[in-house]
C-alpha positions as CSV (number, residue, x, y, z in Angstrom):
1,X,0.0,0.0,-0.1
2,X,2.7,2.5,0.9
3,X,4.8,1.6,-2.1
4,X,1.6,2.4,-4.1
5,X,1.4,5.8,-2.2
6,X,5.0,6.7,-3.1
7,X,4.5,5.7,-6.7
8,X,1.5,7.9,-7.1
9,X,3.1,10.8,-5.4
10,X,6.2,10.8,-7.7
11,X,4.3,10.2,-10.7
12,X,2.1,13.2,-10.0
13,X,5.1,15.3,-9.0
14,X,6.8,14.3,-12.3
15,X,3.6,14.8,-14.5
16,X,3.5,18.4,-13.1
17,X,7.2,19.2,-13.2
18,X,6.8,23.1,-13.8
19,X,4.3,23.4,-11.0
20,X,6.6,21.2,-8.7
21,X,9.7,23.2,-9.6
22,X,8.0,26.6,-8.8
23,X,6.7,25.3,-5.7
24,X,10.0,23.7,-4.3
25,X,12.2,26.6,-5.6
26,X,9.8,29.2,-3.9
27,X,9.9,27.5,-0.5
28,X,13.6,26.7,-0.6
29,X,14.7,30.3,-1.4
30,X,12.5,31.4,1.6
31,X,14.0,28.8,3.9
32,X,17.5,29.6,2.7
33,X,17.0,33.3,3.4
34,X,15.8,32.4,7.0
35,X,18.6,30.0,7.6
36,X,21.1,32.7,6.7
37,X,19.4,35.3,9.0
38,X,19.2,32.7,11.8
39,X,23.0,32.1,11.4
40,X,23.6,35.9,11.7
41,X,21.3,36.2,14.9
42,X,22.6,33.1,16.6
43,X,26.2,34.5,16.1
44,X,25.2,37.7,17.6
45,X,23.6,36.3,20.7
46,X,26.6,33.8,21.3
47,X,29.1,36.4,21.6
48,X,31.4,35.6,24.8
49,X,29.4,32.6,25.8
50,X,32.1,30.1,25.4
51,X,33.8,31.2,28.5
52,X,33.5,28.4,31.2
53,X,33.2,31.1,33.9
54,X,31.0,33.7,32.0
55,X,28.2,33.7,34.6
56,X,30.5,35.0,37.2
57,X,32.5,37.5,35.1
58,X,31.3,41.3,35.2
59,X,32.6,44.3,33.3
60,X,33.2,47.3,35.5
61,X,31.5,50.4,34.0
62,X,31.2,53.9,35.3
63,X,28.5,56.6,35.0
64,X,29.7,60.1,35.6
65,X,26.8,62.6,36.3
66,X,27.5,66.3,36.1
67,X,26.1,69.2,38.5
68,X,23.8,70.0,35.6
69,X,22.5,66.5,35.3
70,X,24.3,65.2,32.3
71,X,25.3,61.8,32.4
72,X,28.5,60.4,30.6
73,X,28.7,56.5,30.7
74,X,32.0,54.8,30.1
75,X,33.1,51.2,30.0
76,X,36.8,52.3,30.9
77,X,38.4,52.4,34.3
78,X,42.0,53.0,35.5
79,X,44.4,50.7,37.3
80,X,43.2,51.2,40.7
81,X,39.6,49.9,40.9
82,X,40.2,46.2,40.2
83,X,42.9,45.6,42.9
84,X,40.9,47.8,45.5
85,X,37.6,46.0,45.1
86,X,39.0,42.7,45.3
87,X,40.9,43.9,48.5
88,X,37.8,45.3,50.3
89,X,34.7,43.5,48.8
90,X,34.4,39.9,50.0
91,X,32.2,38.9,46.9
92,X,34.9,39.9,44.5
93,X,37.0,36.7,44.0
94,X,39.3,38.2,41.4
95,X,39.8,40.8,38.9
96,X,41.3,41.0,35.3
97,X,42.5,44.1,33.5
98,X,43.0,44.6,29.8
99,X,44.7,47.5,28.4
100,X,45.1,48.0,24.6
101,X,48.5,49.0,23.2
102,X,50.2,49.6,19.8
103,X,53.9,48.5,19.3
104,X,56.7,48.7,16.6
105,X,57.9,45.0,16.6
106,X,61.2,43.9,15.3
107,X,62.0,40.4,14.3
108,X,65.3,39.8,12.8
109,X,65.8,42.7,10.3
110,X,62.1,43.2,9.7
111,X,59.8,45.7,11.6
112,X,56.1,45.7,11.9
113,X,53.3,47.4,13.5
114,X,51.5,45.2,15.9
115,X,48.4,45.5,18.2
116,X,48.7,44.0,21.6
117,X,47.0,43.9,25.1
118,X,48.6,44.4,28.4
119,X,46.7,41.8,30.8
120,X,47.1,40.5,34.3
121,X,48.9,37.3,34.8
122,X,45.6,35.4,35.6
123,X,44.1,36.0,32.3
124,X,43.9,32.4,31.3
125,X,42.1,31.4,34.5
126,X,39.5,34.1,34.2
127,X,38.8,33.6,30.4
128,X,38.5,30.3,28.5
129,X,41.2,31.0,25.6
130,X,42.9,27.5,25.1
131,X,46.7,27.5,24.4
132,X,48.4,25.6,21.6
133,X,51.7,25.6,23.4
134,X,53.0,26.9,26.8
135,X,51.5,26.7,30.4
136,X,48.4,29.0,31.1
137,X,49.4,29.3,34.8
138,X,52.8,30.8,34.2
139,X,52.6,32.2,30.7
140,X,52.5,35.8,31.9
141,X,54.3,35.5,35.1
142,X,57.6,36.8,33.8
143,X,57.7,40.6,33.2
144,X,59.6,40.0,29.9
145,X,57.3,37.2,28.6
146,X,55.0,37.5,25.5
147,X,52.1,35.4,24.5
148,X,51.2,35.2,20.6
149,X,48.0,34.0,18.7
150,X,48.7,31.3,16.3
151,X,48.0,33.6,13.4
152,X,50.5,36.2,14.6
153,X,53.2,33.4,15.5
154,X,52.8,32.2,12.0
155,X,53.3,35.7,10.5
156,X,56.6,36.2,12.2
157,X,57.9,32.7,12.5
158,X,56.2,30.6,9.8
159,X,55.8,26.9,10.5
160,X,58.8,27.0,12.9
161,X,57.9,26.5,16.7
162,X,57.8,30.0,18.2
163,X,57.9,28.8,21.7
164,X,61.0,30.4,23.5
165,X,61.9,32.7,20.5
166,X,62.8,36.3,20.9
167,X,60.9,39.4,19.6
168,X,61.9,43.1,20.2
169,X,59.2,45.7,21.1
170,X,59.9,49.5,20.8
171,X,59.1,50.9,24.3
172,X,60.0,54.6,24.9
173,X,62.3,54.8,21.8
174,X,64.1,51.7,22.9
175,X,63.7,48.2,21.7
176,X,63.1,45.7,24.6
177,X,63.6,42.2,24.3
178,X,60.7,39.6,25.1
179,X,60.4,35.8,25.2
180,X,57.6,33.9,23.6
181,X,56.1,31.9,26.5
182,X,52.9,30.7,24.9
183,X,50.8,30.3,21.7
184,X,47.0,30.7,21.8
185,X,44.5,29.2,19.5
186,X,42.9,31.6,17.1
187,X,40.2,33.7,19.0
188,X,36.6,32.5,18.2
189,X,34.7,34.8,15.8
190,X,32.0,35.5,18.4
191,X,34.6,36.9,21.1
192,X,34.8,40.4,22.2
193,X,38.4,39.8,23.0
194,X,40.4,39.1,19.9
195,X,43.9,38.0,21.0
196,X,46.8,39.0,18.9
197,X,49.6,39.7,21.4
198,X,49.5,39.6,25.1
199,X,52.1,41.2,27.4
200,X,52.1,41.3,31.3
201,X,50.1,44.1,33.0
202,X,53.0,44.7,35.4
203,X,55.3,45.6,32.6
204,X,52.8,48.4,31.8
205,X,52.9,49.2,35.6
206,X,56.6,49.4,35.5
207,X,56.4,52.1,32.9
208,X,53.6,54.0,34.7
209,X,51.9,52.8,37.8
210,X,48.9,54.9,37.7
211,X,47.2,55.5,41.2
212,X,44.5,57.9,39.9
213,X,40.8,56.7,40.6
214,X,39.6,59.3,37.9
215,X,41.8,58.0,34.9
216,X,40.0,55.6,32.4
217,X,42.0,53.9,29.8
218,X,41.4,50.3,30.2
219,X,38.9,47.5,30.7
220,X,38.4,46.0,34.2
221,X,36.6,42.7,34.8
222,X,35.6,41.3,38.1
223,X,35.0,37.7,39.2
224,X,31.9,37.5,41.4
225,X,31.3,34.8,43.8
226,X,28.3,32.6,42.4
227,X,25.0,33.3,43.7
228,X,26.1,36.9,45.1
229,X,23.6,39.6,45.1
230,X,24.9,42.0,42.3
231,X,23.0,45.1,43.5
232,X,24.4,44.5,47.0
233,X,28.0,44.1,45.6
234,X,27.6,47.4,43.5
235,X,26.7,49.3,46.9
236,X,29.7,48.0,48.5
237,X,31.9,48.7,45.5
238,X,30.4,52.3,45.5
239,X,31.2,52.6,49.4
240,X,34.9,51.6,48.7
241,X,35.3,54.1,45.8
242,X,34.0,56.8,48.0
243,X,36.2,56.1,50.8
244,X,39.4,55.6,48.9
245,X,38.9,58.5,46.3
246,X,38.0,61.0,48.7
247,X,41.2,62.9,48.7
248,X,41.6,62.6,44.9
249,X,38.0,63.8,44.5
250,X,38.8,66.8,46.5
251,X,42.0,67.6,44.6
252,X,40.1,67.3,41.3
253,X,37.5,69.6,42.4
254,X,39.9,72.3,43.9
255,X,42.3,72.0,40.8
256,X,40.2,71.3,38.0
257,X,36.5,72.2,39.1
258,X,35.6,68.6,38.6
259,X,32.4,67.9,40.7
260,X,30.9,65.1,38.7
261,X,29.5,62.2,40.8
262,X,30.9,58.9,39.6
263,X,28.8,55.6,40.1
264,X,30.5,52.2,39.4
265,X,28.2,49.3,37.9
266,X,28.6,45.7,37.1
267,X,27.7,44.7,33.5
268,X,27.4,40.9,32.7
269,X,30.3,39.9,30.6
270,X,27.9,38.2,27.9
271,X,26.0,41.5,27.5
272,X,28.9,43.5,26.4
273,X,28.6,42.8,22.6
274,X,24.9,44.0,22.4
275,X,25.1,46.7,25.0
276,X,24.0,50.2,23.7
277,X,24.6,51.8,27.2
278,X,28.4,51.0,27.5
279,X,29.9,50.5,24.2
280,X,32.9,48.2,23.8
281,X,36.2,50.1,23.5
282,X,39.8,50.1,24.6
283,X,40.6,46.7,23.0
284,X,37.0,45.1,23.0
285,X,35.8,44.8,19.5
286,X,32.7,43.9,17.5
287,X,30.2,45.9,19.4
288,X,26.7,45.6,17.9
289,X,23.1,46.9,18.2
290,X,20.7,44.2,19.4
291,X,18.0,46.0,17.3
292,X,19.6,44.6,14.1
293,X,19.2,41.1,15.3
294,X,15.6,41.6,16.3
295,X,14.8,43.4,13.0
296,X,16.3,40.7,10.9
297,X,14.8,37.9,12.9
298,X,11.3,39.6,12.3
299,X,12.1,39.8,8.6
300,X,13.1,36.1,8.5
301,X,9.9,35.1,10.2
302,X,7.9,37.2,7.7
303,X,9.8,35.8,4.7
304,X,9.2,32.2,6.0
305,X,5.5,33.0,6.5
306,X,5.2,34.3,2.8
307,X,7.0,31.5,1.4
308,X,4.7,29.0,3.4
309,X,1.6,30.7,2.3
310,X,2.7,30.7,-1.3
311,X,3.5,27.0,-1.1
312,X,0.2,26.2,0.5
313,X,-1.8,28.4,-2.1
314,X,0.0,26.6,-5.1
315,X,-0.6,23.3,-3.5
316,X,-4.4,24.0,-3.0
317,X,-4.8,25.4,-6.6
318,X,-3.4,22.4,-8.1
319,X,-5.3,20.0,-5.9
320,X,-8.8,21.4,-7.1
321,X,-7.6,20.4,-10.6
322,X,-7.4,16.7,-9.3
323,X,-11.1,16.3,-8.6
324,X,-11.4,13.8,-11.5
325,X,-8.7,11.6,-10.0
326,X,-10.2,11.6,-6.6
327,X,-13.6,10.9,-8.1
328,X,-12.2,7.8,-10.0
329,X,-10.4,6.6,-6.6
330,X,-13.6,7.0,-4.4
331,X,-15.8,5.2,-7.2
332,X,-13.5,2.3,-7.3
333,X,-13.5,2.0,-3.4
334,X,-10.8,4.3,-2.3
335,X,-11.1,5.3,1.4
336,X,-10.9,8.8,2.6
337,X,-7.9,7.9,4.9
338,X,-6.0,6.8,1.9
339,X,-6.8,9.9,0.0
340,X,-5.6,12.0,3.0
341,X,-2.4,10.1,3.2
342,X,-1.7,10.6,-0.4
343,X,-2.1,14.3,-0.3
344,X,-0.1,14.7,2.9
345,X,2.6,12.5,1.5
346,X,2.9,14.5,-1.6
347,X,3.2,17.7,0.5
348,X,5.8,16.4,2.9
349,X,7.9,15.1,0.0
350,X,7.8,18.5,-1.6
351,X,8.7,20.2,1.7
352,X,11.5,17.8,2.3
353,X,13.1,18.4,-1.2
354,X,12.6,22.3,-0.6
355,X,14.5,21.8,2.8
356,X,17.5,19.9,1.0
357,X,17.7,22.5,-1.7
358,X,17.6,25.3,0.9
359,X,20.6,23.7,2.6
360,X,22.6,23.7,-0.7
361,X,21.7,27.2,-1.4
362,X,22.9,28.2,2.1
363,X,26.2,26.5,1.5
364,X,26.5,28.3,-1.8
365,X,25.6,31.8,-0.6
366,X,27.3,31.7,2.8
367,X,30.8,32.9,1.6
368,X,29.3,36.0,-0.2
369,X,26.8,36.6,2.9
370,X,30.0,36.4,5.3
371,X,31.6,39.2,3.2
372,X,28.4,41.3,3.2
373,X,27.9,40.8,7.1
374,X,31.7,41.0,7.9
375,X,31.3,37.5,9.6
376,X,33.1,34.3,9.5
377,X,29.9,32.1,9.8
378,X,29.9,28.4,9.2
379,X,27.2,26.0,8.3
380,X,27.8,24.1,11.4
381,X,26.3,27.0,13.4
382,X,22.9,25.9,12.2
383,X,23.5,22.4,13.8
384,X,22.3,23.8,17.1
385,X,19.7,21.4,18.8
386,X,17.2,24.4,19.4
387,X,17.6,25.6,15.7
388,X,17.3,21.9,14.3
389,X,14.2,21.3,16.4
390,X,12.8,24.7,15.0
391,X,13.4,23.5,11.4
392,X,11.6,20.1,12.0
393,X,8.6,22.1,13.4
394,X,8.7,24.3,10.4
395,X,8.8,21.2,8.1
396,X,6.1,19.5,9.8
397,X,3.8,22.7,10.0
398,X,4.7,23.5,6.2
399,X,3.8,20.0,5.1
400,X,0.6,19.7,7.1
401,X,-0.7,23.2,6.1
402,X,0.0,22.4,2.3
403,X,-1.6,19.0,2.5
404,X,-4.4,19.4,5.2
405,X,-6.8,21.5,3.4
406,X,-6.9,19.5,-0.1
407,X,-6.8,16.3,1.9
408,X,-9.7,17.2,4.1
409,X,-11.8,19.1,1.7
410,X,-11.5,17.0,-1.6
411,X,-11.4,13.6,0.1
412,X,-14.7,14.6,1.9
413,X,-16.7,15.1,-1.5
414,X,-19.8,13.0,-1.9
415,X,-19.1,9.8,-4.1
416,X,-22.0,10.6,-6.3
417,X,-21.0,14.1,-6.9
418,X,-17.5,13.0,-7.9
419,X,-19.0,10.1,-10.1
420,X,-21.1,12.9,-11.9
421,X,-18.0,15.2,-12.4
422,X,-16.1,12.2,-13.8
423,X,-18.7,11.3,-16.3
424,X,-18.9,15.0,-17.3
425,X,-15.2,15.2,-17.8
């Protein structure tokens, strides 16, 4: 019986090749557009979520309110807040600072311009950036150590093992020698921190150990104890700030007339990428507006609805022309459930072929889409359990909608009416 169903289904599809092609291509193009947009949205929402300790990492931000009520929000701090808050606030387990820098690098006889970060030596215990070579616990302990990303290591040393090699960085008009202590894997596409080269923060402090609370030129991250009340932690942080910065605040007011009220806040690490209040800067990259993702997702759903409606309309329009076939089947003893199964079978086969074609289209268009969106998306991003489940639901709903109406209505026609229709035709 099932073999007969499939034979009939494929025979009808082949007999109506132009219709089948239009129906399949229309749905597959709509699905391909949706898949590409979902890839983009998924990448946006997945930023910085690969860090194992992400739920406990918070970005220290500051809001400065002037006497006339104007508020200036900043995602930058100075050297002082991180160590001070760890020392005085019990809920703060650790801190990590990232300061962007630009160097002239000399390797052999060649000279390059190179971006870098100064970071504290616990960088690899706070963030999850795997190493290809080296020990994460000691990679930044030595003041003259340097960590390279795999692409930078390959740029300067080729296929040669760069571990233990020497590079020279121009610091205050003098080239200083650094030893490569570790090589990191290429930073993920969905990371706000893109590692090129890492230097110990204590080297930066050896050049200028800034003690000013009101300077801001780096990013400070705090590791908060799990389960801590963030609002309560912010109040404690603010109290420490007011106490320890009192003398500097008075000096700033007397010398420069600075009377702004500064308030520190904690921003969850995973929210940095899509934050509009505290934009990523000073080394953090790829800041984005979440509104783009919402708008594109809405467009994707609209495209999908239109494609499904078009698919259903074409299927229904063709099914009405098959009344003669249905009449003959019912006259010779065909049961209603058999006719329903046939219509639904055709609908699901068309939907399945459309999904397969959509996958092929996505693979072909993805390189161009990456260039357009300035992304490095991979089709494997779609192999997410939630997304796969969503596509299965879309497939089932589309197949049911396209086959349910003709199956229910046409299979329910009176046999005598269909017999007269057959005779008339």
